[in-house]
C-alpha positions as CSV (number, residue, x, y, z in Angstrom):
1,M,96.8,26.3,232.4
2,R,95.5,26.1,236.0
3,N,92.7,28.6,235.3
4,E,91.6,26.7,232.2
5,S,91.6,23.4,234.1
6,A,89.4,25.0,236.8
7,L,87.1,26.4,234.2
8,I,86.7,23.1,232.3
9,A,86.1,21.2,235.6
10,R,83.4,23.8,236.5
11,V,81.6,23.4,233.2
12,C,81.8,19.6,233.2
13,H,80.5,19.5,236.8
14,D,77.4,21.5,235.7
15,L,76.8,19.4,232.7
16,I,77.2,15.9,234.1
17,T,74.0,15.8,236.1
18,P,71.4,16.5,233.3
19,F,73.2,14.2,230.9
20,N,73.3,11.4,233.4
21,A,69.6,11.9,234.1
22,I,68.9,11.7,230.3
23,N,70.9,8.5,230.0
24,L,69.4,6.8,233.0
25,G,65.9,7.9,231.9
26,L,66.4,6.4,228.4
27,E,67.5,3.1,229.9
28,A,64.5,3.0,232.2
29,F,62.1,4.1,229.5
30,D,63.4,1.4,227.2
31,M,62.4,-1.2,229.8
32,S,59.1,0.2,230.9
33,R,57.7,2.5,228.2
34,D,56.3,4.7,231.0
35,E,55.0,8.1,229.7
36,S,55.9,9.9,233.0
37,L,59.5,8.7,232.5
38,L,59.4,10.2,229.0
39,N,58.3,13.5,230.5
40,S,61.2,13.4,233.0
41,I,63.6,12.7,230.1
42,R,62.2,15.7,228.2
43,E,62.7,17.9,231.3
44,S,66.4,16.7,231.6
45,V,66.9,17.5,227.9
46,D,65.5,21.0,228.4
47,K,67.7,21.5,231.4
48,A,70.8,20.3,229.6
49,N,69.9,22.5,226.6
50,S,69.4,25.7,228.6
51,L,72.6,25.0,230.6
52,M,74.6,24.5,227.4
53,K,73.2,27.7,225.8
54,F,73.9,29.7,229.0
55,M,77.5,28.4,229.4
56,R,78.2,28.9,225.7
57,E,77.1,32.5,225.9
58,L,78.8,33.1,229.2
59,Y,82.2,32.0,227.9
60,S,81.9,33.2,224.3
61,E,84.2,35.9,223.0
62,R,82.3,38.9,221.7
63,S,83.4,42.2,220.3
64,E,83.3,45.2,222.6
65,T,80.5,46.7,220.5
66,F,78.3,43.6,220.7
67,C,75.0,44.1,222.5
68,Y,72.4,41.7,223.9
69,S,68.7,42.5,223.5
70,S,67.1,42.9,226.9
71,F,64.5,40.3,226.0
72,S,67.0,37.6,224.9
73,L,69.3,38.2,227.9
74,K,66.3,37.9,230.3
75,Q,65.1,34.8,228.5
76,L,68.6,33.1,228.6
77,I,69.0,33.8,232.3
78,S,65.4,32.9,233.2
79,D,65.7,29.5,231.4
80,F,69.0,28.8,233.3
81,L,67.7,29.7,236.7
82,K,64.3,28.0,236.5
83,F,65.9,24.6,236.8
84,H,67.4,25.8,240.0
85,S,64.1,26.8,241.5
86,S,64.8,30.5,241.0
87,S,63.1,33.2,239.0
88,F,64.7,36.1,237.2
89,E,63.6,39.7,236.4
90,L,65.5,42.3,234.5
91,E,64.6,46.0,234.6
92,S,66.2,48.3,232.1
93,D,65.2,51.3,230.1
94,M,67.6,50.1,227.4
95,E,66.5,47.8,224.5
96,N,70.1,46.7,224.0
97,I,72.6,45.9,226.8
98,A,76.3,46.2,226.2
99,N,78.4,43.0,226.1
100,V,80.2,43.7,229.4
101,A,77.0,44.5,231.3
102,G,75.4,41.4,229.8
103,K,78.3,39.2,230.9
104,I,78.3,40.7,234.4
105,I,74.5,39.9,234.7
106,M,75.1,36.3,233.5
107,Y,77.9,35.8,236.0
108,M,75.7,37.2,238.8
109,A,73.0,34.6,237.8
110,V,75.5,31.8,238.5
111,V,76.6,33.4,241.8
112,A,72.9,33.8,242.8
113,K,72.3,30.1,242.0
114,E,75.2,29.2,244.3
115,I,74.2,31.4,247.3
116,M,70.5,30.3,247.1
117,P,70.7,26.5,247.5
118,F,66.9,26.2,247.9
119,G,66.0,28.6,245.2
120,G,64.6,32.1,245.3
121,S,64.3,35.2,243.1
122,V,66.9,37.3,241.4
123,F,66.1,40.9,240.4
124,T,68.6,42.9,238.3
125,K,68.2,46.6,237.6
126,I,70.4,48.6,235.1
127,D,70.5,52.3,235.8
128,D,72.3,53.7,232.8
129,E,72.3,57.3,234.1
130,L,74.1,56.2,237.3
131,G,76.3,53.7,235.5
132,E,75.1,51.1,238.0
133,I,73.8,47.5,237.9
134,T,72.1,46.2,241.1
135,T,71.2,42.6,241.6
136,R,69.0,41.6,244.6
137,C,68.9,37.9,245.5
138,S,66.1,36.8,247.8
139,G,65.8,33.2,249.2
140,K,66.0,30.9,252.1
141,S,69.3,30.2,253.8
142,I,71.1,32.9,251.8
143,S,74.3,34.6,252.8
144,A,76.6,37.1,251.2
145,P,79.5,35.4,249.5
146,E,83.2,36.3,249.7
147,M,83.9,38.3,246.5
148,S,87.7,38.8,246.2
149,F,90.7,37.6,244.1
150,F,92.1,35.9,247.2
151,G,91.7,32.2,247.8
152,E,92.3,29.1,245.8
153,L,91.2,29.2,242.2
154,N,89.2,26.0,241.8
155,H,86.0,24.8,240.2
156,K,83.9,25.9,243.1
157,N,84.9,29.6,242.9
158,I,85.9,30.1,239.3
159,I,82.7,32.0,238.6
160,R,83.4,34.5,241.4
161,H,86.9,35.0,240.2
162,G,85.7,35.5,236.6
163,L,83.1,38.0,237.8
164,V,85.6,40.0,239.9
165,A,88.1,40.0,237.0
166,L,85.5,41.2,234.6
167,L,84.4,44.0,237.0
168,K,88.0,45.0,237.5
169,E,88.7,45.1,233.7
170,S,85.5,47.1,233.0
171,E,86.2,49.5,235.9
172,F,83.2,48.6,237.9
173,K,83.3,48.7,241.7
174,L,81.5,45.9,243.5
175,T,79.7,46.3,246.9
176,V,78.0,43.3,248.5
177,Y,75.8,43.5,251.5
178,Q,73.0,41.6,253.2
179,E,69.5,42.9,254.2
180,G,67.6,40.2,256.1
181,S,67.0,37.4,253.6
182,D,68.3,39.5,250.7
183,V,71.8,39.8,249.3
184,I,72.5,42.9,247.2
185,F,75.3,43.2,244.7
186,R,75.8,46.8,243.5
187,K,78.2,47.3,240.5
188,K,79.0,50.9,239.8
189,M,81.2,52.4,237.2
190,A,84.2,54.2,238.7
191,A,83.6,58.0,238.5
């Protein structure tokens, strides 16, 4: 029950801001009929929509045989990160990405958003031959996060716990290190 509560609190926390912006914008637009306000409302609607799509996909239950198309996964994550002043690139020789790998990449996008408070860029490369997924985060004021099962499970670190649990279940080993203003996450299948 505690894990579910932390997860629900996390999702609600991420959804409150765009929905409040929409509500306040509609109230202000009703009074002023200002077109720039209408554009701000549209932006908030787009942000809320991309966030809802991303969270729905991140927490959806899929069969082990399900695959994401490289294009749709890249678009989903790009749409999510663009509202956090971050860009996303995905390099893969595969047209379809296995469910587990897709979920790992989505979790990494949320971790990247959290460790880059002023935005930046996220580059993920899948090397199928090596059984490796590497994510490089570049941004201002970035630092490598603590990635372990230890610590209190709350709405602030539920994503990290979810990522570590998924990596453990799927037999990936995680290495996190920092090179200057880049943080690199290397996920490798156990040999």
